[in-house]
C-alpha positions in Angstrom: -0.1 0.0 0.0 1.3 3.5 -1.1 1.4 6.4 1.5 -1.6 7.7 -0.2 -3.6 4.6 0.3 -2.8 4.6 4.2 -3.6 8.3 4.5 -7.0 7.5 2.6 -7.8 4.8 5.6 -8.1 7.9 7.8 -10.8 9.5 5.7 -11.2 13.3 4.9 -13.9 13.9 7.5 -12.5 11.5 10.2 -9.1 12.8 9.9 -10.1 16.4 10.3 -11.7 15.4 13.7 -9.0 13.0 14.6 -6.2 15.6 13.9 -8.2 19.2 14.4 -9.3 18.5 18.0 -6.3 17.4 19.5 -4.1 20.2 17.5 -6.6 23.0 19.3 -5.3 22.0 22.6 -1.6 23.2 21.5 -2.7 26.5 20.1 -1.3 28.3 23.4 1.9 26.8 22.9 2.2 24.9 26.1 1.1 21.5 25.3 1.7 18.6 22.7 0.4 18.1 19.5 -1.2 14.6 19.6 -3.8 12.5 21.3 -3.3 10.2 24.7 -3.1 6.6 24.3 -3.7 5.3 27.9 -2.0 1.8 29.3 -4.6 -1.0 29.9 -2.9 -2.0 33.3 -2.3 -0.5 36.6 0.7 1.9 36.7 3.4 1.6 39.2 3.8 4.1 41.9 6.1 6.8 40.8 9.7 7.2 42.5 10.1 3.6 43.8 12.8 2.3 41.0 16.2 3.5 41.0 17.5 5.1 37.9 19.5 3.0 35.5 22.4 4.4 33.4 22.7 2.9 30.0 26.2 0.8 29.9 29.0 2.4 27.8 29.7 0.4 25.0 33.4 -1.1 24.5 34.8 -0.8 21.2 35.6 -4.5 19.6 38.9 -3.1 18.3 40.7 0.1 18.0 43.6 1.2 15.8 45.4 4.5 15.0 42.6 6.3 13.8 39.3 4.5 14.5 37.3 2.7 17.0 35.2 -0.1 15.8 31.8 -1.2 17.5 29.3 -3.8 17.1 25.4 -3.7 17.7 22.9 -6.2 17.3 19.4 -5.1 16.8 17.0 -7.7 18.0 13.9 -8.4 20.0 14.2 -9.0 23.9 12.0 -9.5 26.8 12.8 -7.0 29.6 11.0 -6.0 33.0 9.8 -2.1 32.6 7.0 -2.2 34.7 7.3 -4.0 38.1 6.9 -7.9 37.7 5.5 -7.3 34.2 7.4 -8.7 30.8 7.5 -6.6 27.8 9.0 -7.2 24.6 11.2 -4.5 23.1 13.3 -4.1 20.0 16.7 -2.9 21.1 20.0 -2.3 20.3 21.8 -5.2 21.9 18.3 -6.1 23.2 18.1 -2.9 25.8 16.2 0.2 25.9 17.8 2.6 25.7 20.7 1.1 23.6 24.1 1.0 25.0 25.9 4.5 25.0 28.8 5.0 22.7 31.4 7.7 23.6 33.8 9.1 21.0 36.4 11.7 20.8 35.9 14.8 18.3 38.1 14.1 14.9 38.6 10.1 15.8 36.6 8.2 13.4 33.8 5.7 14.9 32.7 2.6 12.9 29.7 0.9 14.0 28.8 -2.4 12.4 24.8 -3.2 12.9 23.3 -6.6 12.6 19.9 -6.9 12.0 18.0 -9.8 13.7 14.4 -8.0 13.8 12.0 -9.2 11.2 11.7 -5.9 9.6 14.2 -3.7 7.6 16.0 -1.0 9.8 17.8 2.3 8.9 20.2 4.0 11.5 20.6 7.6 11.9 23.2 9.4 14.3 21.0 12.3 15.2 23.3 15.3 15.3 26.2 13.6 13.5 27.9 15.6 10.7 28.0 12.6 8.6 28.6 11.6 4.8 25.2 10.8 3.1 26.0 7.3 2.6 26.2 6.7 6.4 23.6 9.1 7.4 20.7 6.8 7.5 18.6 8.0 4.4 15.0 6.7 5.4 15.3 4.4 2.2 18.8 3.0 2.5 17.5 -0.2 4.3 19.4 -2.8 6.2 17.2 -6.0 5.6 17.3 -9.1 7.9 18.9 -12.1 6.6 16.5 -13.8 4.5 14.2 -11.2 3.7 13.7 -10.6 -0.1 14.8 -7.4 -1.3 12.2 -7.3 -4.0 9.4 -7.4 -1.1 11.2 -4.5 0.6 10.6 -2.3 -2.5 6.9 -2.8 -2.9 6.2 0.6 -1.1 8.4 3.0 -2.8 11.7 3.4 -4.7 14.7 2.1 -2.5 18.1 3.5 -1.9 21.0 1.4 -1.2 19.9 -2.3 0.2 22.0 -4.2 2.3 21.2 -7.6 4.0 22.1 -9.0 7.4 24.8 -6.4 8.5 26.4 -3.1 7.4 28.9 -0.7 8.6 28.0 3.0 9.6 31.3 5.3 9.6 31.1 8.5 11.4 34.3 11.0 10.7 32.9 13.0 13.7 34.7 16.1 12.5 32.6 18.3 14.9 32.3 19.9 18.4 31.5 17.7 21.7 27.9 17.3 21.9 25.2 14.8 23.1 24.0 12.8 19.9 21.8 9.9 19.6 21.3 7.0 17.5 17.8 5.7 16.4 15.9 3.9 13.7 14.9 6.0 10.6 13.1 3.9 8.1 10.8 5.7 5.8 7.0 5.5 7.2 7.8 3.3 10.1 9.9 5.5 12.2 7.3 6.3 15.0 6.5 2.7 15.9 10.3 1.4 15.7 11.4 4.1 18.3 8.4 3.5 20.3 9.3 -0.2 20.5 12.9 0.8 21.7 15.3 1.5 18.8 17.4 4.6 20.5 20.6 5.2 22.1 23.2 7.9 23.2 26.2 8.7 21.5 28.3 11.2 23.3 31.3 13.2 21.7 33.9 14.8 23.7 36.5 17.4 22.6 39.7 19.0 24.2 37.7 22.3 24.4 35.0 20.6 26.7 37.6 18.6 28.8 39.3 21.6 29.7 36.3 23.0 31.4 35.7 22.5 35.4 32.3 20.4 34.5 30.8 17.3 36.2 32.3 14.1 35.1 32.2 10.3 35.7 29.2 9.3 37.5 27.9 13.1 38.0 27.3 13.4 34.0 24.0 11.6 33.8 22.5 11.1 30.2 18.7 11.0 30.7 16.6 9.8 27.8 13.0 11.1 28.6 10.2 9.0 26.8 6.5 8.6 27.1 5.0 5.1 26.4 1.8 2.9 26.8 1.3 -0.5 27.7 -1.3 -2.9 26.9 -3.0 -5.2 29.4 -0.3 -8.1 28.7 2.5 -5.9 29.4 3.3 -5.3 25.7 3.8 -1.7 24.4 0.8 -0.4 23.1 0.9 1.5 19.9 -1.8 2.1 17.3 -0.3 0.9 14.3 -2.6 0.2 11.3 -0.1 -2.9 10.7 1.7 -4.2 13.8 4.1 -6.2 12.0 5.3 -3.0 10.7 6.0 -4.8 7.3 3.3 -3.7 4.9 0.9 -0.9 5.9 2.3 2.2 7.5 0.4 4.8 9.5 -1.9 5.0 12.8 -5.2 4.5 13.8 -7.7 7.6 14.0 -7.6 9.7 16.1 -3.6 9.4 16.5 -2.5 10.8 13.4 -1.5 14.0 15.0 0.9 12.2 17.5 0.8 9.4 20.0 1.1 10.4 23.7 1.9 7.9 26.3 0.7 8.0 29.9 3.9 6.4 31.5 7.1 8.6 31.6 10.2 6.8 31.4 13.6 8.0 32.1 16.5 5.6 30.5 13.6 3.0 30.4 12.6 3.2 33.9 9.2 4.6 34.9 9.5 7.7 37.2 12.8 6.7 38.6 14.6 7.8 41.8 18.2 8.7 41.5 20.4 9.0 44.9 22.9 12.0 44.4 25.4 13.9 46.7 24.9 17.6 47.7 27.2 18.5 44.6 26.8 19.7 41.1 25.7 17.6 38.2 25.6 17.5 34.5 22.1 16.2 33.2 22.1 15.7 29.3 18.3 16.0 28.8 16.9 14.0 25.7 13.5 14.3 24.6 12.9 10.7 22.9 9.2 10.9 22.9 7.3 10.5 19.7 5.3 13.7 20.2 5.1 14.7 23.6 6.6 18.0 24.7 8.0 18.9 28.1 8.5 21.9 30.3 11.2 20.7 32.8 11.4 22.2 36.1 12.8 21.4 39.5 10.1 21.2 42.3 11.1 22.6 44.9 13.3 25.3 43.1 16.6 26.0 45.0 16.8 29.2 46.9 16.7 32.2 44.6 15.5 30.1 41.5 17.4 29.6 38.4 18.1 25.8 39.0 18.6 24.9 35.6 21.9 26.3 34.0 21.9 25.5 30.4 25.3 24.7 29.1 24.4 23.1 25.5 22.3 22.4 22.8 22.1 19.8 20.1 25.1 21.4 18.3 27.4 21.4 21.5 28.4 24.0 24.3 26.8 27.4 24.1 29.2 30.5 24.4 27.9 31.3 28.0 25.7 29.6 30.4 22.1 30.5 30.7 20.0 30.3 33.8 16.5 29.0 33.5 13.6 28.3 35.9 12.2 25.7 33.4 13.2 24.6 29.9 10.8 23.4 27.0 12.1 20.3 25.2 10.4 19.2 22.0 10.8 15.8 20.5 14.5 15.1 19.5 15.8 18.1 21.4 18.9 17.9 23.7 19.8 20.2 26.6 22.8 20.0 28.8 22.3 21.5 32.0 24.0 21.7 35.5 21.9 21.4 38.5 23.6 22.1 42.0 22.3 19.9 44.6 24.6 21.5 47.1 21.7 24.4 47.1 19.7 21.9 48.9 20.0 20.2 52.4 20.9 16.8 52.6 17.9 14.3 52.9 15.7 16.6 50.9 14.2 15.2 47.7 13.8 17.3 44.2 11.4 16.2 41.5 12.1 17.0 38.0 8.6 17.8 36.9 6.9 18.4 33.6 5.0 21.6 33.5 3.1 20.7 30.2 1.9 17.4 31.8 -1.2 16.5 33.8 -1.7 13.3 36.0 1.2 11.2 35.9 2.8 12.8 32.9 3.3 15.9 35.2 6.5 14.1 36.9 9.5 13.0 35.4 11.8 11.6 38.1 13.0 12.4 41.5 16.7 13.2 43.0 17.0 12.2 46.7 20.0 14.0 48.2 21.7 11.4 50.3 25.1 12.7 51.2 27.1 15.5 51.6 30.3 16.0 49.1 33.3 17.9 47.9 32.7 19.7 44.5 35.7 20.8 42.7 33.5 21.9 39.8 32.2 25.3 38.8 30.2 27.1 36.1 32.3 29.1 33.9 31.4 32.7 32.6 32.6 31.4 29.1 32.0 28.0 27.6 32.9 28.0 24.1 33.5 30.2 21.1 30.3 30.3 19.1 30.7 32.7 16.0 27.1 33.9 15.1 26.4 33.8 11.4 25.5 37.0 9.8 22.2 37.3 7.9 23.9 39.4 5.1 26.2 36.4 4.1 23.2 34.5 3.1 22.9 33.9 -0.5 19.6 32.2 -0.7 16.2 32.8 1.5 13.7 29.9 1.3 10.3 29.6 2.6 9.0 26.5 4.1 5.5 25.7 5.2 4.8 22.7 7.7 1.1 22.2 7.8 -1.7 19.7 7.8 -3.1 19.5 4.3 -4.4 17.6 1.4 -2.2 14.8 0.1 -4.0 13.6 -3.3 -7.4 14.2 -1.9 -6.5 12.8 1.7 -5.5 14.3 4.8 -1.6 14.4 5.8 1.3 16.3 6.9 3.2 18.5 3.9 6.1 20.8 3.3 5.1 23.6 1.0 1.9 21.6 0.3 3.7 18.5 -1.0 4.3 15.2 0.6 7.8 13.4 0.9 9.0 11.6 -1.9 12.6 10.1 -2.2 13.1 11.5 -5.8 12.2 15.2 -5.3 14.5 18.0 -3.7 13.2 20.9 -1.8 16.7 22.5 -2.1 20.2 22.3 -3.5 22.5 24.2 -1.4 26.0 24.9 -2.3 28.7 23.6 -0.2 30.3 26.6 1.7 27.3 29.0 1.5 25.1 30.1 3.9 21.3 30.4 3.6 18.2 31.6 5.6 15.4 29.3 5.9 11.9 30.9 6.9 10.0 28.1 8.7 6.1 28.6 8.9 3.7 26.2 10.9 0.3 25.6 11.5 0.5 23.4 14.8 3.5 22.2 16.9 6.3 20.9 14.5 9.8 20.3 15.9 12.0 20.8 12.7 15.5 18.8 12.4 17.9 19.1 9.5 20.3 16.4 8.8 23.9 17.3 8.4 23.9 20.9 9.3 23.3 22.6 12.6 21.7 26.0 12.6 21.2 29.1 14.5 17.8 31.0 15.4 17.6 34.7 13.8 14.0 35.3 15.0 10.8 33.9 15.8 7.3 34.9 15.7 6.6 34.4 19.2 8.7 35.5 22.0 11.5 36.9 19.9 15.0 35.3 19.3 15.6 32.5 21.8 18.8 31.2 23.5 18.8 28.0 21.8 20.3 26.8 18.3 17.4 24.2 17.7 14.1 25.0 16.7 10.4 23.9 18.0 8.1 25.7 15.6 4.7 26.4 17.7 1.3 26.8 16.4 0.9 29.7 13.8 4.6 30.5 14.1 7.1 31.9 11.8 10.8 31.6 12.5 13.9 32.2 10.6 17.0 30.1 11.0 20.6 30.6 9.3 23.0 27.7 8.6 26.3 27.3 6.7 26.2 24.1 4.6 29.6 22.5 4.7 31.0 19.0 5.1 29.9 16.7 2.5 28.0 16.7 -0.7 24.8 14.6 -1.2 21.3 13.9 -0.6 19.9 14.6 3.2 16.6 15.0 4.6 14.9 17.8 7.1 11.7 16.7 8.9 9.3 17.2 11.4 10.4 15.3 14.5 6.9 14.4 15.6 7.2 10.9 14.5 3.7 10.5 13.3 3.9 13.8 11.4 7.0 12.5 9.9 5.8 8.9 9.0 2.9 10.9 7.4 5.0 12.8 4.9 6.3 16.0 6.7 9.9 15.3 5.2 11.8 17.0 2.6 15.1 16.5 0.7 18.0 18.7 0.3 21.0 18.1 -1.8 24.2 19.7 -1.2 26.3 20.3 -4.3 29.9 21.2 -4.8 
């Protein structure tokens, strides 16, 4: 079935009701675009399970220039809810997958083996990666024994590999919190929902020279909402639960799927025991559609408990203090929290100001001991050169909206659904462009290959971030320099139901 066919299953009037009603709840700029999918079994009591930290993956070998890793994508049965078995799809059978730690400028090669019953694609999100290793949505890695002809039935394919393939990452980029996840065309949403996501951290000498928390005081925190069926399985409204033939979700979930269980590193509402010292929290929103406004409850004396030091592109020029931070799907924020501003024995909850009921809480920190703190917050973190708007050679306008797709309801860019053989832009390597992004509802926009800076926003003026979460009825201008590699890449909404329902475009960098 083609994408047009599955969009037709939604129906014009039904899609209007299914998409329009939940979207209206987001017009104030404070909620998520999507519909709540409730679990069918009792939920665990929050703050009873300990926080888990994904294991750091060891290389299978190294040489003078390269670290080599191996990951197996496979199904596994794990215990997410206490006493309840749940089948996931995981890298090395875990959710999140193992964390890969790399050094800037040192090549990393990751060999993926596919033991799942479906094709997969791997994208290093935030990586400056050659196009053949970026995880283009139709560059499929098939499981052994799958007929390549069968995999081609939906659309023209890219490069097809069977069994295993190597992804090569030069990592010619600054220190940053990256993550890797599945990126298969039309099926990204359900694949991530089942567990295909993990951290990839990049370090560099500039970061290492700063007096920041390290070791067990540097915590990667993957925040994700999920829902569970009565038998403990992950509940998701796929039209085709096998994820082999028919893409898409049942109504009324075309606007986005929101779960009622908040997981941090795969644990529901965990508790972490910490010392009364400063910690670095690498916050990642790995939800399909849910947005969070994270804050500390209670806030520390004099407020500003979250000190932001980095975003998706790496360190900021200077730290920025916040009482709360909005995080859209796929965004990462590096923040420092000084638990020394609280008393030993106190409990501090990381809350979600955009949530209600169980979704209003994320995790808890229990300050169990004192400690000696040799870290500090530098006044200057990094050299970040602003791009001048006058240097832009092209200005493009891109409209992200719910619209007509061949007479059916869908999500489009400039009124067109995604097609692998159509390009929205052909930026020349070394040039600077300004893209005007115009939205109807919430659309977190992600560019592959290129990081960008925000020039202006229609709501609230320029923000302190270098990533973009388009709010309803908003126009924003971003500026980026296209460099690195020539080839075809995608940009898309990272509300994964929107992405799977055609809100994605191509750009081709040319020499």
